[in-house]
C-alpha positions in Angstrom: -0.2 13.7 13.7 -1.9 12.9 17.0 -1.1 9.3 16.7 2.6 9.6 16.1 3.5 13.2 17.1 6.1 15.2 15.2 9.1 13.1 16.3 7.2 9.9 15.4 6.4 11.1 11.9 10.0 12.3 11.5 11.3 8.8 12.5 8.8 7.1 10.1 10.1 9.3 7.2 13.7 8.7 8.1 13.2 4.9 8.2 11.5 4.9 4.8 14.3 7.0 3.3 16.9 4.5 4.7 15.0 1.5 3.4 14.8 3.1 -0.1 18.5 3.8 0.0 19.1 0.1 0.9 17.1 -0.9 -2.2 18.9 1.7 -4.3 22.3 0.2 -3.3 21.0 -3.3 -4.4 20.0 -1.8 -7.8 23.3 0.1 -8.2 25.3 -3.1 -7.4 23.9 -4.9 -10.4 25.0 -4.2 -13.9 21.6 -5.2 -15.3 19.8 -2.2 -13.9 19.9 1.6 -14.0 18.4 4.3 -11.9 17.3 7.1 -14.3 16.3 9.6 -11.7 17.5 10.4 -8.2 15.4 8.6 -5.5 13.0 10.8 -3.5 12.0 9.9 0.1 10.8 6.3 -0.1 10.6 6.0 -3.9 13.2 4.5 -6.2 12.6 4.5 -9.9 14.7 1.9 -11.7 14.7 -0.2 -14.9 16.4 -3.0 -16.6 19.0 -1.8 -19.2 17.1 -2.3 -22.4 13.9 -1.4 -24.2 10.7 -0.1 -22.8 9.0 -3.3 -23.9 11.5 -5.3 -21.9 10.7 -3.3 -18.8 7.0 -3.6 -19.3 7.4 -7.4 -19.6 9.6 -7.3 -16.5 7.1 -5.4 -14.4 4.3 -7.7 -15.5 6.3 -10.7 -14.5 7.0 -9.2 -11.1 3.4 -8.4 -10.4 2.2 -11.8 -11.8 4.5 -13.5 -9.3 2.2 -12.3 -6.5 5.2 -11.7 -4.2 5.8 -8.1 -5.0 3.7 -5.4 -6.5 5.2 -2.5 -8.4 3.9 0.3 -10.5 5.4 1.6 -13.7 5.4 5.0 -15.4 6.7 6.8 -18.4 9.6 9.1 -17.4 10.6 11.2 -20.3 11.1 8.6 -23.0 11.8 5.6 -20.7 9.4 3.2 -19.0 10.5 2.8 -15.4 9.4 0.7 -12.4 8.7 2.4 -9.2 9.5 0.7 -5.9 7.9 2.7 -3.0 8.5 2.0 0.6 5.1 2.7 2.1 4.2 0.2 4.8 4.3 1.4 8.4 5.8 -1.9 9.3 8.4 -2.0 6.6 11.9 -3.3 7.6 15.2 -4.2 6.1 14.2 -7.9 5.6 11.2 -6.7 3.5 13.6 -4.8 1.2 15.9 -7.9 1.0 13.1 -10.2 0.0 11.8 -7.7 -2.5 15.2 -7.4 -4.1 15.6 -11.2 -4.3 12.2 -11.5 -6.1 13.0 -8.7 -8.5 16.6 -9.9 -9.3 15.5 -13.5 -9.8 12.8 -12.5 -12.2 15.2 -10.2 -14.0 17.6 -13.1 -14.4 14.9 -15.4 -15.7 13.7 -12.9 -18.2 17.2 -12.1 -19.5 18.1 -15.8 -19.7 14.9 -16.5 -21.7 15.7 -13.6 -24.1 19.3 -14.8 -24.6 18.4 -18.4 -25.3 
């Protein structure tokens, strides 16, 4: 609190919410994904349309890429991936790069499964 002050913390939170909304828009624009629960603050839970096993494989591939790190969780009966905006220095270009990595890995996995 001393480092940022109230207005600084408010701006930090607002920025993370806006960055999460940016990521949410990317997910919503793709017919491969779904958002099973409303995003909260800087957290967006999402998944590929498909089985829990598919989504576990997807998350492993993302993390194995070394470019993006996500965590997964069981939400009711669905396995979901969690994208959290957490870095103090996070900016729009970081969200754009993250989405490019995630969407390209999703495409590769779906192409592999369909061939």
